[in-house]
Structures are given as structure tokens and as C-alpha cells.
N, C-alpha and C positions, 0 to 999 in steps of 0.2 A: 503494498499500499504505499501511496504518496503521501509526502508532509501536508498535514491541513492545519489550517490556522483556526484555532479555538474563537468565534467571534463574540467576544465577550461584551457587554455593552458600552463600556469605555472602549474599546476597540470600535465599537459601530458609530459610535459618536467622533473618532476620528475618522473615520471613514466618509462619514456624511459632511463632516466640517472640511474635507481636503478632496471632494470630489462634486458635491452636489450644487449645482448652480440654477436653483429655482426659481421660475419665473414667479413674480410677485403677485399673479392672478392663481397660478397654482397654489402657493402658499397661503392665499386665503380661503381656496377652496379645501385644501387639506385641515385650516382651523375650523372652519365651519363643521365639514365631516366628522371631528373630532368628538362634537358636543352631541352627533346623532348616536342612536340607541345600537345600531349595528357598525359604529368606527371602524371595527375589527377587519369589516371588508375590504378596506380602501388599501391601496398599495401604497408601499412607500416611495419617499422623493426619490431614493437611491434607483429603485426600479423603474420609476417614470423617468427617468433620465437614462437609464439604459435603454429603455423601448424606444426613447426620441433619437437615441445614437443608431438604433439597430434600422429605424426608418429611414435615416440619411444613408446608411452604408448599401444596403439593399435598394437605394433610390426610388423609396414605396410613392407612388401617386395615390394608389386605390387600396385600400383598406378595408378588413371587415372585424368588426369586435362583438364577439358575445358576450354579455353583459357590462354594464354599463355603470351601475349602482350610481352615483354622485358625478360621475364624470372625469375623474382624475388620470386616467390611463388614456381615454379620449383625446381630452386635453392636451396632455403629453405630446400625444402622436401628433395632433392636429397642428400644434405648434410646429412642430420639425418638418413637415409637409410643405411642400411648394406651393405656391398660390392657386394651382390648378390643381391639386391635391384634396381629396376625399374620402370619407370614412363613412361607410352605412355599419351603424351603431344599433344592436339588438339588444331588446330588455323587454320587460314584463311591467315596470313599476312605473307609474307616472308619477307617482310621490317622490321617489328619490332621481328620477330623472328630471324633474322642476328644477332641482336645485343645478343640475348639471347644465341644463339650458342655458341658465342666469350665467353661470361662470364662462360658459363658451361664449357668449354673446360679449360678456364683459373683455373678455380676451381677443375679440374681433375675428373669431375663428368658427362662430355658429352655421357660417353657409357652407364650409367645409364637411358638417357633419350632418349627416342625413337620418335622424333617428326614427326606428322602427318598433312600436309596440305590439308584443306579442309573441307568442310562443315561437323561440327562434329556430327550433327543427324545421318547421312549417316556413317559416321566411326563409332559410337557407333552402330548401328544397323548392322555393318561388324563384330565388335567383338561378338555380341550376335548371329549371323549368325553361327560363327566360333565355337560355343559352350565355350566361354568365361565367361559366366554367373556365378556369384556366385565364379570368379577368384581372385578378385580383395580385397585390405584390404581397401583400403580409395579414395574417389575421391574429389576432389575439380572443383566446377563449379563458373567459374566467366568470361562469357561469354556476348552476348546479350540476354537482358531481357527477351523479347518478346519468346524464345525457353526456359527458364528456367523450365517451368513445363516437358517438352519434355526432355531436359538434366536427370533431376531429376529421370524420369521414368526410362530411360535407366540404369542409374547410379544404381538404386535401385536393377534391374534385375543385375548388372554387380558383385555388391560387395558382398560379404561371408555375411552369419546370424552373426553379431557383428562386421560387419566392419563399415566404419563413410563414412558418406559426408558431405563436407562442403559445404557451399553456402555463398558468398558474395554480399555484399550489400542490404541486406535484411529489411535495417532502410531506405536507399535512402533518407539520409539527413533528416529524419523525415517525407518527404511525404508520407512515407505508411498510416502515420496516419492524414494525413488530406483529408477527404472525398471529398473536393471541387476539389484537385488536380485529374483531370482525363487525363493526360497524358499517352500516351500508356505503357510506361516502368514502370512507378508508377502504373498503374492499371494490369501489369502482376506481379510485385511484390508483390502487395496486395492479389492478387488471389494464388499466390505462399504460401504466409504467411498462409492464411486462411486454402489453404488444406492440408498444413502439420500440422496444429495444431489438424486437426480431423485424420488425417492418424495414424491408428490403425496397422500398416507396420514397423512404426519406434517409437523409443525415440527421443525426440527432445527438443532443446533448440535455442532461438533464444537469441544472446549475443550481447550487445553493445560494440563490438570491432571492431575498425575501421569504417566502414560505416555500419556495422551490419552484423554478420557472424553467419549463421544457423549452428548448429551440428544436423544431423540426423543419429541416431545409427540403422540399419536395424537389426530388431529381429528376 
């Protein structure tokens, strides 16, 4: 096994202080979300910045997001997109995405984000039926864990060869490595990780960023 750094709270603070360059509107959104009941669903500023960098590295113009919450990830990506770039963002909650809409507008990127409320599997299927397969550069999946494999299969169809799929929460606070943990979400994530590890259609890396982020590049 290679050498791994134990990311203590002190070291994480150092990482943030010496890496993150958070846009003021992102900082405002993060602060407001921290007051909400399900604040733990929001990604960290370091992960948002990582996603923004990946957006630029792959030269993304057309993106998908499955699971919006209060919009931090979509805002991070939208700020990194060129002026003619756009995101189709999928969620089921009018309550949470109403917060997202305010901050997208405040940052001046609301016209880059096409929010579609409704079950994401159905929306993805609609995009496929409208011949959008291979038309997207990047996708981010951060929604209900039981449907992760379904979301992945559809996103793999929709992104172009060389396109990137990011999947959040794939370490699940370490629970995926505990066979005795048979909770439905843990089992679903463990099945996803097993499937992606053996999937010859992609190049894959599971990274200890946030709660675990898997990068899958379509071959």
C-alpha cells in the first residue's frame, strides 16, 4: 500500500486556506445552506473548486447535474463554463432549488442553468429519446443513492467519448468498506463501486475528496 496522509481537521483547514479561492456568491450560498436542516448534503468549497477545474480541463460546454440541492455544485461549474456553456440540472425539490435559483441569478449565471424538476431517471430517458446521446461533456451525480447505477448508465450514454462523469459520496463516510453495514444506501454505493471498478467502458479513479468522488472517463 502507498503512503496516505491522514486528513485531520487541522490539515484540512490548511488545505482550504492554501487552495480554495471561493467566489463571494459561492461563499454566501455556503453560509446560507449551513443554516438549513440538511446542510450536510452540500459539497465543500474544495470539492466545488475541484469540479470547476475539471470543467475547464475537459473543455466542457454542455453539462448534466443529477441532484441540485441548494445549487453549490452547479454554481461552481457554471462559473467555470464559457459564456456559451450550459448545464441541465435535475432535481425534485422546489424548496431547495429556489435557494439555488437566487444565487445563480446573483452570480449572473442563471441563463447557463436549465433546471428541470421531476424524477431524474425519466428526465434522462427523455434526453436520450431526444437524441442527446453523446452530446454532453460532463455529468455530476449527487442524488438518491439507490438509483446511482441507473443514473450512471444514462449519463454514460449521454456524455461523449472522452467526457467525464463525477459521482459523489462514493466512500460514504467509510461505510462502504464495512461489510457488516447492510443499510440500503451503503449496499447501493458498494454495488456501484464494484461495477465501476470492472467496467471496461470507462477509465476510473475513486478519490478521497469530500465524502469520496469517483471520476469516470468514457472511453
